[in-house]
C-alpha positions in Angstrom: 140.3 107.3 71.0 139.9 104.3 68.7 136.4 103.1 68.2 136.7 99.0 69.0 132.7 98.8 69.1 132.4 98.0 65.1 132.5 94.1 64.6 135.8 92.8 62.1 135.0 92.8 58.9 133.7 89.4 57.2 136.1 86.5 56.7 135.5 85.3 53.4 135.9 81.9 52.5 137.8 81.4 48.8 137.2 78.0 47.7 138.1 76.0 44.3 139.0 72.7 42.7 139.9 71.3 40.4 143.5 72.0 37.8 145.1 75.3 37.7 142.6 76.7 35.1 140.1 76.2 37.9 142.6 77.3 41.3 144.2 80.3 40.0 141.4 82.3 39.3 140.3 81.8 43.2 143.9 82.5 43.9 144.0 86.2 42.3 140.8 87.0 43.7 141.6 85.9 47.2 144.8 88.2 46.7 143.2 90.9 45.3 140.2 91.1 48.4 143.3 90.5 50.7 145.1 93.8 49.2 141.9 95.5 50.0 141.9 94.8 53.2 140.1 91.9 53.4 139.9 89.4 55.6 140.4 86.3 53.2 141.0 82.0 53.7 141.5 80.1 50.4 140.4 76.1 50.6 141.9 74.0 48.1 142.7 70.4 47.9 145.9 69.6 49.2 147.5 68.2 45.9 146.8 72.6 44.8 148.7 73.1 48.2 151.7 74.9 46.4 149.5 77.1 44.8 147.6 78.2 48.1 151.3 78.6 50.0 152.8 80.5 46.5 149.7 83.0 46.5 150.7 84.5 50.4 147.3 84.3 51.5 146.2 82.1 54.8 144.8 79.2 53.8 143.7 75.7 54.0 143.5 72.1 52.5 141.7 69.4 52.4 141.9 65.6 51.0 145.6 64.3 50.0 148.2 64.8 48.0 147.3 61.1 47.1 143.7 61.2 45.8 144.8 64.6 43.7 147.3 61.9 41.5 144.7 59.2 41.8 142.1 61.6 40.2 144.4 63.1 37.4 145.5 59.5 36.5 142.0 58.0 36.0 141.8 58.3 32.0 137.8 59.0 32.9 138.8 62.3 34.2 138.7 63.1 30.4 135.6 61.3 29.0 132.8 63.7 28.8 130.8 61.0 30.2 132.2 60.0 32.8 134.6 63.3 33.8 131.9 64.5 36.6 131.6 61.6 38.1 135.4 60.8 38.5 135.5 64.6 40.4 132.7 64.1 42.3 134.0 61.4 44.1 136.7 62.9 44.7 134.8 65.2 46.6 132.6 63.0 48.4 134.7 62.2 51.3 135.4 66.2 52.0 132.1 67.8 51.7 132.5 68.8 55.3 135.3 70.6 54.4 133.7 74.1 54.4 131.4 73.1 57.5 134.6 72.3 59.5 135.8 75.5 58.8 133.1 77.6 59.4 132.0 75.0 63.0 135.2 76.2 63.9 135.0 80.0 63.7 134.3 81.7 67.2 130.6 82.5 67.9 129.1 85.5 65.6 131.9 85.8 63.6 130.8 86.9 60.1 132.0 85.2 57.3 130.9 84.4 53.5 132.2 81.9 50.9 133.1 82.7 47.6 133.4 79.7 45.3 133.5 77.4 42.5 129.9 76.5 41.3 130.9 72.3 41.5 131.4 73.6 45.5 128.4 75.2 45.9 126.8 71.7 47.2 129.8 71.3 49.9 129.3 75.4 51.3 125.4 74.6 51.3 126.4 72.0 53.7 127.8 74.8 56.5 124.4 76.1 56.6 123.6 73.3 58.9 125.9 74.8 61.8 125.3 78.5 60.0 122.2 78.8 59.1 122.5 82.5 57.1 125.9 81.5 56.0 126.0 83.9 52.9 127.7 82.1 49.8 128.9 83.6 46.1 129.4 80.8 43.4 131.9 82.4 40.8 131.4 81.0 37.5 134.2 81.1 35.3 132.6 79.9 31.8 129.1 79.7 31.2 128.0 76.3 30.7 127.2 75.6 34.2 124.5 77.9 33.9 122.7 75.5 32.3 121.1 78.1 29.9 118.5 76.7 27.5 118.5 80.1 25.5 122.5 80.3 24.8 123.2 76.6 24.2 125.6 76.0 21.9 126.6 72.6 22.9 125.8 69.6 25.3 129.3 67.9 25.5 130.1 66.8 22.2 126.8 67.2 20.3 126.3 70.4 18.9 123.0 72.6 19.5 122.1 74.5 16.4 120.7 77.6 16.5 117.0 76.6 14.9 116.4 73.8 17.9 113.5 75.0 19.3 113.3 76.4 23.2 111.4 73.5 24.2 113.7 71.0 22.7 116.5 72.6 24.7 114.6 72.8 27.9 114.0 68.9 27.6 117.1 68.0 26.7 118.9 69.7 29.9 115.6 67.8 31.5 116.8 64.8 29.9 120.9 64.8 30.3 120.4 65.7 33.9 118.3 63.0 35.3 119.7 60.3 32.9 123.6 60.9 33.5 124.5 63.9 36.2 121.9 63.2 39.1 122.5 58.9 39.0 125.9 60.0 39.6 126.2 63.4 41.7 123.0 63.0 44.1 123.6 59.7 45.7 127.0 60.9 47.6 125.3 64.6 47.9 122.1 63.7 49.9 124.1 61.2 51.8 126.7 64.3 52.9 122.9 66.4 53.8 121.3 63.2 55.5 124.4 63.2 58.0 124.6 66.8 58.5 120.5 67.1 59.2 119.9 68.4 56.0 117.2 68.0 53.7 117.6 66.1 50.4 117.9 67.3 46.7 116.0 66.4 44.0 118.6 67.6 41.4 122.1 68.6 41.7 122.8 71.3 39.2 119.1 73.1 39.9 120.5 73.0 43.8 124.0 74.1 42.5 122.2 76.9 41.3 120.0 77.7 43.4 121.6 78.1 47.0 124.0 80.5 46.7 122.6 84.3 47.4 124.6 85.7 44.5 127.0 84.6 41.3 129.6 86.0 39.5 130.6 85.6 35.9 134.4 85.7 35.0 134.0 86.2 31.5 133.3 88.5 29.4 129.3 89.9 28.2 131.0 89.7 24.8 132.1 86.1 25.4 128.6 84.9 26.9 125.6 87.5 27.5 123.4 87.4 30.1 120.3 85.1 29.5 116.9 85.0 31.3 117.5 82.0 32.8 120.7 82.5 34.8 120.3 82.9 38.7 118.8 86.4 40.0 121.7 88.4 41.6 124.0 87.6 38.8 127.2 90.4 38.9 129.6 89.6 35.5 132.7 91.1 36.7 134.4 89.7 33.7 138.2 87.6 33.6 139.7 87.4 36.9 143.5 88.1 37.3 143.4 89.5 33.8 147.4 90.2 32.2 148.7 89.5 35.6 151.5 87.7 34.9 153.2 90.0 31.9 156.2 90.2 34.0 156.9 86.6 33.9 160.4 85.7 31.7 160.2 82.9 29.2 162.8 79.9 30.1 166.4 80.5 28.2 165.4 78.0 26.4 162.1 79.0 25.0 163.7 82.1 24.1 166.6 81.4 22.4 163.7 78.8 20.0 161.7 81.8 19.7 164.3 83.7 17.8 165.9 80.9 16.3 162.9 81.0 13.0 159.8 81.9 12.3 156.9 81.6 15.4 155.7 78.3 16.5 152.1 76.5 16.9 151.9 75.6 20.5 149.9 72.7 21.5 148.4 71.4 24.7 145.9 69.5 26.0 145.5 71.2 29.7 148.2 71.1 32.7 146.0 68.1 34.4 145.8 65.9 31.2 147.8 62.9 31.4 146.4 61.0 28.7 147.7 62.7 25.6 150.1 60.2 24.1 147.7 60.3 20.9 147.3 64.3 20.9 151.1 65.1 20.6 152.0 62.0 18.4 149.1 63.8 15.6 150.4 67.2 16.9 154.3 66.4 15.3 152.8 64.7 12.1 150.9 67.9 11.7 153.5 70.0 12.1 155.5 67.9 9.6 152.9 67.9 6.9 152.4 71.8 7.3 155.8 72.2 8.0 156.2 74.8 10.9 157.8 74.9 14.1 155.8 73.7 17.2 156.0 74.2 21.2 154.4 71.3 23.3 153.3 72.0 26.7 152.6 69.9 29.5 154.1 69.1 32.9 153.5 64.9 32.1 157.2 64.7 30.0 155.8 61.0 29.2 152.8 61.6 27.0 155.3 64.0 24.7 157.6 61.6 21.7 160.7 60.9 22.2 163.5 62.5 20.2 161.6 65.5 18.8 163.3 67.3 16.0 164.9 70.6 15.9 162.0 72.3 15.0 159.8 70.9 18.4 160.2 72.4 21.5 159.1 70.6 24.3 158.2 72.6 28.1 156.8 71.7 31.3 155.3 75.1 31.5 155.6 78.4 30.0 154.1 82.3 31.3 151.4 82.3 28.0 151.3 86.3 28.6 155.0 86.0 27.4 154.7 83.0 25.1 151.6 83.4 23.2 151.9 87.1 21.5 155.4 85.2 19.5 153.4 82.7 18.0 151.8 81.9 15.6 148.5 80.3 16.6 147.6 77.9 19.8 146.0 74.4 20.1 144.6 73.8 23.1 141.5 71.9 25.1 139.3 75.1 25.5 140.1 75.9 29.4 138.6 79.2 29.7 141.8 80.3 31.0 143.8 79.7 28.0 141.4 81.2 25.4 141.8 84.2 27.2 145.5 84.5 27.2 144.9 83.4 23.2 142.4 86.5 23.0 144.9 88.8 24.5 147.5 87.8 22.4 145.5 88.0 19.1 146.5 84.5 18.3 143.9 81.8 16.0 142.8 79.0 18.3 142.3 75.4 17.7 140.0 73.7 20.2 140.3 69.8 20.8 137.4 70.0 23.4 137.7 66.5 25.7 135.2 67.1 28.4 133.3 69.6 30.8 133.4 73.6 29.5 135.6 72.8 26.9 133.2 72.2 23.9 131.0 75.4 25.1 134.1 77.5 25.3 134.8 76.0 21.4 131.6 77.2 20.1 132.1 80.6 21.5 135.2 81.1 20.2 134.4 79.5 16.8 131.4 81.8 16.9 133.6 84.9 17.4 135.9 83.6 14.4 139.1 83.1 15.9 139.1 79.9 16.2 137.3 76.3 15.2 136.6 73.2 16.9 137.7 69.7 16.5 136.4 67.3 18.6 138.3 65.0 20.4 137.0 61.8 19.3 137.3 62.8 15.7 140.8 64.3 16.2 143.1 63.2 13.3 145.9 64.4 11.8 144.7 64.9 8.7 141.3 66.9 10.0 143.7 68.6 12.5 146.3 70.4 9.9 143.6 71.1 7.6 142.3 73.4 10.0 145.3 74.2 11.4 146.6 75.5 7.8 143.1 77.5 7.2 143.0 79.5 10.6 146.4 80.8 9.8 145.9 81.5 6.0 142.0 83.1 6.4 142.9 87.0 6.4 139.0 87.1 8.7 140.2 84.9 11.1 143.5 86.9 11.7 141.2 90.4 11.7 138.8 89.2 14.1 141.6 87.6 16.2 142.9 91.4 16.7 139.4 93.1 17.6 139.3 90.3 20.0 142.4 91.9 21.2 141.2 95.2 21.0 138.0 94.1 23.3 140.1 92.0 26.0 142.5 95.6 26.4 139.1 97.2 27.3 138.3 94.9 30.1 137.8 96.0 33.7 140.6 96.4 35.0 141.5 94.5 38.9 139.8 97.1 41.0 136.9 97.5 38.7 136.8 93.6 38.7 137.0 93.5 42.3 134.0 96.2 42.9 131.6 93.8 41.6 133.0 90.7 43.4 132.8 93.0 46.2 128.8 93.9 45.4 128.1 90.3 44.8 129.7 89.4 48.7 127.5 91.6 49.9 124.2 90.6 48.2 121.5 88.2 49.4 118.9 86.5 48.2 114.8 88.3 49.2 
């Protein structure tokens, strides 16, 4: 006779927000947990519903398609000083989304939230109806952990290694007090007051302290654990590593690759809709280098018209199939694109615009597999010189090969999910 006395597995609410690089790793985690028999519910913005639907995982959405398009259409989204505010203003009307899901669960049903760190304040609001709600933050890149020990960049400002620890701590304090808290705290504390919760004094301090556990979805050779990272931190490696290798290239791209030497790929990221100048400069760089190129963006109007035969535009392409066949990639520094380039063993030129892109870029340079060209300093001359050096330097090719071997040694999906399960079970003391 079956034993029905055991309570059901806790519901895992997997929540994320942002462009494809923010959504896809959480989709991969949700799929992996569901395959293990966990009960999973995805929570994503409405403008990312297609990704949730394709996952096969039960899901809920918040916001509207129109709100997402308005955010993507705001040029401030890719400004290092304005970007966080653009994203946050889009979230504020929907900060009760996790709370609504939790409130709708049957009495006594256990649940845990696994979320993007920027959604931790949203998840914490659900504690107004479920005080013991467990929250696990999953960090896609190390910069949001705000370490003063491994502090490589404050936006486009490079932080040299010789800067004393006390100065680094003071710089974080100044950045948060002057630029982050005035923009983000009013909306957060307004929502907290609405649900009877006390105000928070600092946004990032709350984001780091509220979870019961935190996950690092990046390897320790990219960013080693630091003394000032949150307690109950589990480094799990890259989520969804090499899960898309079976995807085939479009026939026209396959033909292009077979017609000449390996091209250079240029992409400012899938969500970037204001990169006309970026692609115009990239076209001139290819002309000066005498190289072939592939421009990747789903937003065709920003691509120069009448591309020459040695340059192809594609809306999308599976990186696992494309990147091993190219000479190099110039991109924005998103962690997903960086990981795919690591895996392919190719040089990277990072042109960061905002968010974690600066820090990721300097880590890539520190590994010896790429270089950084700040978007505000972008010119055809600088881009040509840096790409030429990356393509010609034997030490870069050797470093790329070494990093590719490291990627092959990364955790298998089962081991990664073991660590995710461990974090989901953890509680603060």
